[in-house]
C-alpha positions in Angstrom: 35.8 115.7 63.1 37.0 113.3 65.8 33.6 112.9 67.4 32.2 112.2 63.7 34.9 109.7 63.1 34.1 108.0 66.4 30.4 107.7 65.4 31.0 106.2 62.0 33.2 103.5 63.7 30.7 102.4 66.5 28.4 99.6 66.6 26.4 99.1 69.8 24.0 96.3 70.9 20.8 98.1 70.1 21.9 99.0 66.7 22.2 95.3 65.8 18.3 95.2 66.1 17.7 98.6 64.6 19.4 97.4 61.5 17.1 94.6 61.2 14.1 97.0 61.9 15.2 99.3 59.0 15.6 96.4 56.7 12.3 94.5 57.3 10.2 96.1 60.0 7.2 93.6 59.5 9.4 90.5 60.0 8.6 88.7 63.3 11.4 89.2 65.9 10.2 87.6 69.1 7.4 85.4 70.3 6.6 84.3 73.9 3.4 82.3 74.1 0.7 84.6 72.9 3.0 87.8 72.9 4.6 88.7 69.6 6.8 91.6 68.4 7.9 92.3 64.8 11.3 94.1 64.4 9.6 97.4 63.8 7.4 97.1 66.9 10.4 96.0 69.1 12.5 99.0 67.9 9.8 101.5 68.4 8.8 100.3 71.9 12.5 100.1 72.9 13.1 103.6 71.9 9.9 104.8 73.7 10.9 103.0 76.7 14.3 104.6 76.6 12.4 108.0 76.5 10.4 107.0 79.5 13.5 105.8 81.5 15.2 109.3 80.5 12.2 111.1 81.9 12.7 109.3 85.1 16.2 110.6 85.4 18.1 107.5 83.7 21.3 108.8 81.9 24.6 107.6 80.5 26.4 105.3 82.9 23.5 104.8 85.3 22.7 101.2 86.3 19.2 99.9 85.8 18.3 96.6 87.3 16.0 94.1 85.7 14.0 91.8 88.0 12.0 90.1 85.3 10.8 86.8 84.2 11.4 85.5 80.8 9.3 87.6 78.4 9.4 90.0 75.5 9.5 92.9 78.0 12.9 91.7 79.3 14.4 92.1 75.7 12.8 95.4 75.3 14.2 96.7 78.6 17.6 95.5 77.8 17.8 97.4 74.5 16.1 100.5 75.9 18.6 100.9 78.7 21.4 100.5 76.5 20.1 103.0 73.9 20.5 105.6 76.6 24.1 104.7 77.3 23.0 103.2 80.6 24.0 99.8 81.8 21.5 96.8 82.1 21.8 94.8 85.4 19.7 91.5 85.0 19.0 90.0 88.4 18.3 86.2 88.9 14.8 86.1 90.2 15.6 83.0 92.0 17.9 84.9 94.4 16.7 85.5 98.0 15.7 89.0 99.1 19.1 89.4 100.8 21.0 88.4 97.7 18.9 90.8 95.5 19.6 93.6 98.0 23.2 93.1 97.8 23.3 93.2 94.1 21.2 96.5 93.8 23.3 98.2 96.5 26.6 97.0 94.9 25.7 98.2 91.4 24.3 101.4 92.8 21.1 100.9 90.8 19.4 104.1 89.7 16.0 102.4 88.9 14.6 98.9 88.4 12.3 97.4 85.9 10.4 94.6 87.5 7.5 92.3 87.0 4.7 92.8 89.6 5.4 89.8 91.7 9.2 90.6 91.9 8.8 94.4 92.5 8.8 94.3 96.2 12.4 92.8 96.0 13.6 96.2 94.6 13.3 97.6 98.1 13.8 101.4 98.1 14.9 101.5 94.5 12.6 103.4 92.2 10.7 100.9 90.1 8.8 100.8 86.9 6.5 97.9 87.1 5.7 95.8 84.0 2.0 96.0 83.4 -0.3 98.9 83.0 2.3 101.4 84.2 5.0 100.1 81.9 2.6 100.4 78.9 1.5 103.8 79.9 5.1 104.9 80.2 5.8 103.7 76.6 2.8 105.0 75.1 3.4 108.5 76.7 7.1 108.7 75.6 8.4 110.0 72.2 10.4 107.6 70.0 13.2 110.3 69.7 16.2 109.4 71.8 18.1 112.0 74.0 21.2 113.3 72.4 24.2 111.2 73.5 26.8 109.1 71.8 27.0 105.6 73.1 30.5 104.2 72.2 31.6 100.6 71.8 33.7 100.6 74.9 31.0 101.9 77.1 29.6 99.7 79.8 26.5 97.9 78.5 25.8 94.9 80.8 26.6 94.3 84.4 26.2 90.5 85.1 26.7 89.2 88.6 28.6 85.9 89.0 28.8 84.0 92.3 31.9 84.9 94.3 34.5 82.7 95.8 34.6 85.0 98.8 30.8 84.4 99.4 29.6 87.5 97.6 28.9 87.9 93.9 31.0 89.9 91.6 29.7 92.1 88.8 31.4 91.3 85.5 31.5 94.6 83.4 30.7 93.8 79.8 30.9 96.5 77.0 29.1 96.9 73.7 32.1 95.7 71.9 32.3 92.7 74.2 28.7 91.7 73.2 28.9 92.6 69.5 32.0 90.6 69.0 30.5 87.7 71.0 27.5 87.8 68.6 29.6 87.7 65.5 31.8 84.9 67.0 28.6 83.0 67.7 27.3 83.5 64.3 30.5 82.3 62.6 31.0 79.3 64.8 27.3 78.1 64.8 26.5 79.1 61.2 22.9 80.6 61.8 20.9 82.0 59.1 18.1 84.6 58.5 15.6 81.8 58.0 16.4 80.1 61.2 14.0 80.0 64.3 15.8 79.8 67.6 14.5 78.5 71.0 16.6 78.3 74.3 15.7 76.7 77.5 18.0 79.1 79.5 16.5 82.1 81.5 17.1 85.4 80.2 18.9 86.6 83.4 21.6 84.1 82.5 24.3 85.4 80.0 23.7 82.5 77.8 20.0 83.0 77.6 20.2 86.7 76.6 23.3 86.4 74.3 21.7 83.5 72.6 19.0 85.9 71.2 21.3 88.6 70.1 22.7 86.8 67.1 19.0 86.1 65.7 17.9 89.6 66.2 21.1 90.8 64.2 20.2 88.5 61.4 16.5 89.5 61.4 15.5 85.9 62.3 12.8 84.9 64.8 13.5 83.9 68.4 11.2 82.0 70.7 11.3 82.8 74.3 10.4 80.1 76.7 8.4 81.7 79.6 9.7 81.2 83.2 7.9 78.8 85.6 10.1 75.5 85.6 11.2 73.5 82.8 8.6 71.1 81.3 9.6 68.8 78.5 6.2 68.5 77.2 5.8 72.3 76.7 9.3 72.6 75.1 8.7 69.8 72.8 5.3 71.6 71.6 7.1 74.9 71.2 9.8 73.3 69.0 7.0 71.7 66.9 4.6 74.7 66.9 7.3 77.2 65.7 9.2 75.0 63.4 12.4 75.7 65.5 15.6 75.0 63.5 18.2 75.8 66.2 17.9 75.4 69.9 19.8 75.3 73.2 19.1 73.2 76.2 21.3 72.2 79.2 22.1 68.6 79.5 19.3 67.7 82.3 16.8 69.4 79.9 18.0 67.4 76.9 17.8 64.2 78.9 14.1 64.9 79.6 13.2 65.9 76.1 14.9 62.9 74.4 13.4 60.5 77.0 9.7 61.8 76.6 7.3 59.9 74.2 6.3 63.3 72.6 9.8 63.9 71.2 8.6 62.4 67.9 6.6 65.5 67.3 9.6 67.6 66.6 10.3 68.1 63.0 13.6 66.5 62.6 14.2 67.7 59.0 13.4 71.2 60.2 15.7 71.0 63.3 19.3 71.2 62.1 21.4 72.3 65.3 21.0 71.1 68.7 23.1 72.9 71.2 24.0 72.3 74.8 26.1 73.9 77.5 26.1 75.6 81.0 27.2 72.3 82.7 29.1 69.3 81.7 26.9 66.5 80.0 27.2 62.9 81.1 28.1 60.7 78.3 24.8 58.6 78.3 23.0 62.0 77.7 25.0 62.9 74.7 24.6 59.5 73.4 20.9 59.6 73.8 20.8 63.0 72.1 22.7 61.7 69.2 20.4 58.7 68.9 17.2 60.7 69.1 18.3 63.3 66.5 20.8 61.5 64.3 20.8 63.9 61.4 20.9 67.0 63.6 24.2 68.8 64.2 25.1 68.7 67.8 27.1 71.7 69.2 28.5 72.3 72.6 28.9 76.0 73.6 31.3 76.5 76.4 32.4 79.7 78.1 31.8 81.9 81.1 30.1 85.3 82.0 33.5 87.2 82.2 34.2 86.2 78.5 30.7 87.6 77.2 30.4 84.4 77.2 31.4 81.8 74.7 35.0 80.7 74.4 34.9 77.3 72.8 32.7 75.4 70.4 32.5 71.6 69.7 30.7 71.4 66.3 29.0 69.2 64.0 31.1 66.0 62.9 33.4 66.4 66.1 30.4 66.1 68.5 30.5 62.2 68.4 34.3 61.5 67.8 35.2 64.1 70.5 32.4 63.4 72.8 33.2 64.9 76.2 35.3 67.8 74.8 34.2 71.5 74.9 35.7 71.8 71.4 38.3 74.3 70.3 38.6 78.2 71.0 36.3 80.4 69.0 37.8 82.5 66.1 37.9 85.7 68.1 39.4 84.1 71.2 43.0 83.5 71.9 43.7 80.9 74.6 46.6 79.3 76.4 47.0 76.5 78.9 49.4 77.5 81.7 50.9 76.2 85.0 50.8 78.2 88.2 53.8 80.4 87.1 51.9 81.4 83.9 54.2 79.2 81.7 52.6 77.0 78.8 52.3 73.5 79.6 53.1 70.7 77.2 50.1 69.7 75.1 48.4 66.8 76.9 49.1 68.1 80.4 46.7 69.8 82.7 46.7 73.4 83.2 44.5 76.5 83.6 43.0 77.8 80.5 43.5 81.6 80.1 42.1 84.0 77.4 42.8 87.2 75.7 40.7 89.0 73.0 37.8 91.5 72.5 35.3 89.5 74.3 37.2 89.6 77.5 35.3 91.7 80.2 36.3 95.3 81.4 36.9 93.9 84.9 34.9 93.4 88.1 32.7 96.3 89.2 34.3 98.0 92.3 36.7 95.1 92.9 40.1 96.2 91.6 42.0 93.5 93.6 39.7 90.8 92.1 40.3 92.3 88.7 44.0 92.5 89.0 44.1 88.7 90.2 41.9 87.6 87.3 44.2 89.3 84.8 47.6 88.4 86.0 50.1 88.4 83.4 47.9 90.1 80.8 45.5 87.2 80.3 42.1 86.5 81.8 42.4 83.5 84.3 39.2 81.3 83.9 39.8 79.0 86.8 39.0 76.1 84.6 41.7 73.1 84.6 41.9 71.5 81.2 44.0 69.5 78.9 44.4 69.7 75.2 44.6 66.7 72.8 46.8 66.4 69.8 44.2 67.9 67.5 43.6 71.0 69.8 40.4 69.9 71.4 39.9 71.0 75.0 38.8 68.8 77.8 37.7 70.2 81.1 39.5 68.2 83.8 38.6 70.1 87.1 38.1 73.6 88.4 40.8 75.5 90.0 38.3 77.1 92.3 35.6 75.3 94.2 32.6 76.2 92.0 30.1 73.5 91.0 27.3 73.6 88.5 24.0 72.4 89.4 21.4 72.2 86.6 23.3 74.9 84.6 23.5 77.3 87.5 26.8 78.3 89.1 27.1 77.6 92.8 30.1 78.6 94.8 30.6 76.7 98.0 31.9 79.9 99.8 28.3 81.3 99.5 26.6 78.3 101.1 29.2 78.0 103.6 28.8 81.6 104.6 25.1 81.0 105.1 25.6 77.8 107.2 28.3 79.3 109.4 25.6 82.0 110.6 23.7 79.1 112.3 24.7 79.0 115.9 25.0 75.1 116.0 27.6 75.0 113.2 31.2 75.3 114.2 32.9 74.4 110.8 31.5 73.6 107.4 32.8 72.6 104.0 30.5 72.5 100.9 31.4 70.4 97.9 29.5 69.2 94.8 28.4 65.6 94.6 26.7 63.7 91.6 23.0 64.1 91.3 20.7 62.1 89.0 18.9 65.1 87.4 21.1 68.2 88.2 24.5 66.5 87.4 25.9 68.1 90.6 24.4 69.2 93.8 25.9 71.0 97.0 26.6 68.7 100.0 27.5 70.3 103.3 29.9 68.6 105.7 29.3 70.1 109.1 31.2 70.2 112.3 28.7 71.0 115.0 29.3 73.1 118.0 30.0 71.0 121.2 26.8 70.0 122.8 24.5 71.3 120.0 21.6 69.4 118.5 20.9 70.1 115.1 19.5 68.2 112.1 19.8 68.1 108.4 16.4 69.4 107.7 17.0 72.4 110.0 20.2 73.5 108.3 18.9 73.0 104.8 15.7 75.2 105.8 18.2 77.7 107.3 19.9 78.0 103.9 16.6 78.1 101.9 15.6 81.2 103.8 19.0 82.8 102.8 19.9 81.5 99.5 18.4 80.8 96.0 16.7 77.3 96.1 19.4 75.8 93.7 22.2 76.9 96.1 20.9 75.1 99.3 22.5 71.8 100.1 20.7 68.6 99.1 22.3 66.8 102.0 24.0 67.3 105.2 26.7 65.1 106.6 28.0 65.6 110.2 31.5 64.8 111.2 33.8 65.4 114.1 36.6 67.0 112.1 37.3 68.3 108.5 40.2 66.8 106.7 43.2 69.3 106.3 46.5 69.5 104.8 49.6 70.7 106.7 48.8 74.4 106.0 45.3 73.9 107.5 43.4 74.0 104.2 40.3 71.9 104.1 41.0 69.0 101.5 37.8 69.4 99.4 38.9 66.8 96.8 39.0 64.1 99.6 35.5 65.2 100.8 34.2 64.9 97.2 35.7 61.4 96.8 34.6 60.4 100.3 30.8 61.4 99.8 30.4 60.8 96.0 28.0 57.9 96.7 25.7 59.9 99.1 22.2 59.4 97.6 20.2 62.5 97.0 16.8 62.7 95.5 
């Protein structure tokens, strides 16, 4: 009886889609350029793909890496992996071969699903390549799933975030994490079954994939932007072609969309919600967005991978009067603002925002010390320094750790510093974020060269380009004789950010 009770209480991510498929199998679920899937087709293909993965030895708890560009197959694979009780591990396709190898080794990938161009990066891991082999595997498999009960607290999603120690950490997310985040999102944003969704985020980004789940749950249509670099002309065309009613773009994308003469093609009566997030938005960008779409509700979604991902929302009428705020905590998220000792700070004072609730991750994969540090005092420590105004709206002031956000992508200076220090001409280095006209922030390397060494900016940037994803390489290098330090020997990065804030980068 116990197992039957457990089964009756469960709700997993694939079941969100199965519900919509049972209700209206012919309704359109996903579109990506000329490729389309109804809910019935998506469910059947995901079930068959799950069978094909099981035939290749994938079972409960196994990690399956996803080296894929944006496309409907990405969503199919994500659902199929989880139907088996296995764990999906999306990998940022912009990572270098060395970075991908670390992720695959750290997670212990049993198998990889990869687009043909990306398949070589899987190395020795057995790989199912999207294309003829993928389609043959689906066609040959039965839609009946192997007998295994997937529980709400099972690991569903392993998402790697850049690490302060120079190596990424895998945030472990359960089915419950993702399901509750989906319902939080629906409540906060007010999506409906007749909405059409489009997002400018890549699907390997937690916000890209989690942004689709609410619409699959509702039985609504989600439009997937193909990978290949953001183009405001194409995004505007898709917004118009598909009568999109809700969409999400990072601030730099909104700036380009709203500045483009084609923006008038977007149906402003149909578009009712314009969302932004992933990085802080300059006030001129928010003002331009509000002026371009004056009758559209502007919503800021704030969060982080470890929280599955959304923690705060700034909604509707508050978007203008509280411009610059990330909003208030979501309904299913409990938050406090604390000092270094874990005590609440008075409202209006700066402290670290910490969280508790059903969307908090299970921990960091294979890193018990990092997990214990993150959950000190029984709350998840975000690393964001914030203040709260008299109405309870949160404003991000700084980051407790050194992370910067460049064009919506997280960049930890420790990763870049680790790559630079491998160059024989570099004695010491500190990497900080400085303003960028398009990406909001970009990495700057402040380098102390080895005595007598001759090295230039371009050489060091190329050195990083060969070892890191392109968005992580420094946009500029400054050479100094010494790095500023405090009495304990710690590099004063705030001082460096202030000193080089006016460095001009293209």
